[in-house]
C-alpha positions in Angstrom: 41.6 -38.6 -120.5 43.1 -38.3 -117.1 45.4 -35.4 -116.3 48.0 -37.7 -114.7 50.1 -40.1 -116.7 48.9 -43.7 -116.6 51.9 -45.6 -115.4 50.1 -49.0 -115.5 49.8 -50.8 -118.8 46.3 -52.1 -119.8 47.7 -55.7 -119.3 48.7 -54.9 -115.7 45.4 -53.3 -115.0 43.4 -56.2 -116.5 45.4 -58.7 -114.6 45.1 -56.8 -111.3 41.3 -56.5 -111.7 41.0 -60.2 -112.6 43.0 -61.1 -109.5 40.7 -59.0 -107.3 37.6 -60.7 -108.8 39.2 -64.2 -108.6 40.5 -63.9 -105.0 37.9 -61.7 -103.3 36.3 -64.8 -101.7 39.6 -65.5 -99.9 39.4 -62.1 -98.1 36.8 -60.6 -95.7 35.7 -58.1 -98.4 36.5 -56.9 -101.9 38.3 -53.9 -100.3 40.6 -56.3 -98.4 41.4 -58.1 -101.6 42.0 -54.8 -103.5 44.3 -53.6 -100.7 46.4 -56.7 -100.8 46.7 -56.8 -104.5 47.3 -53.1 -104.9 50.2 -53.3 -102.6 51.8 -55.9 -104.8 51.4 -53.9 -108.0 52.3 -50.5 -106.5 49.0 -48.6 -106.8 46.5 -47.5 -104.2 43.6 -49.7 -103.1 41.2 -46.9 -104.1 42.6 -46.9 -107.6 42.4 -50.6 -108.0 38.8 -50.7 -106.6 37.8 -48.0 -109.1 39.3 -50.0 -111.9 37.2 -53.0 -110.8 34.0 -51.0 -110.5 34.5 -49.4 -113.9 35.1 -52.8 -115.5 31.9 -54.1 -113.9 29.9 -51.2 -115.2 31.5 -51.7 -118.7 30.5 -55.4 -118.7 27.0 -54.7 -117.4 27.2 -56.5 -114.1 27.0 -53.2 -112.2 24.6 -50.3 -113.0 26.1 -47.1 -114.4 27.3 -45.4 -117.5 29.7 -47.5 -119.5 33.1 -45.9 -120.4 32.4 -45.7 -124.2 29.1 -43.9 -123.6 30.7 -41.6 -121.1 33.4 -40.7 -123.6 30.9 -40.1 -126.4 28.9 -37.8 -124.0 32.1 -35.9 -123.2 32.9 -35.4 -126.9 29.3 -34.3 -127.6 29.3 -31.9 -124.6 32.6 -30.4 -125.8 31.1 -30.0 -129.4 28.0 -28.5 -128.0 30.0 -25.9 -126.0 32.0 -25.0 -129.1 28.8 -24.6 -131.1 27.3 -22.4 -128.5 30.5 -20.2 -128.5 30.4 -20.0 -132.3 26.7 -19.1 -132.2 27.4 -16.3 -129.7 30.3 -15.0 -131.8 28.1 -14.9 -134.9 25.2 -13.2 -133.0 27.6 -10.5 -131.8 29.1 -10.1 -135.3 25.7 -9.8 -137.0 24.6 -7.2 -134.4 27.9 -5.2 -135.0 27.4 -5.2 -138.8 23.7 -4.4 -138.5 24.7 -1.3 -136.4 27.3 -0.3 -138.9 24.7 -0.6 -141.6 22.3 1.7 -139.7 25.0 4.3 -139.1 25.8 4.6 -142.8 24.3 7.5 -144.5 21.6 6.7 -147.1 22.5 7.1 -150.8 20.2 9.5 -152.7 
């Protein structure tokens, strides 16, 4: 999830992206179309262009990692990091208790 609040509803984003795709032929480039439409909805052209690129990746018309796969990878990486931390804690705890066991006098 982004660190900034998303001030555009999914409907506005979808409509803006569709407008860029529908009207890019009327402009000299996709960037020009995104700049024009972004000014009308109140976002930056870079933001709108990124939305369009991400939508193209998600629908398979552009190479890249789809959003759902990227999100799953993020979750798995977080889980992996947590498991590595837990493993390290358990390793240190077992070493600590092993040393405590060695320091204990033997019963006779």
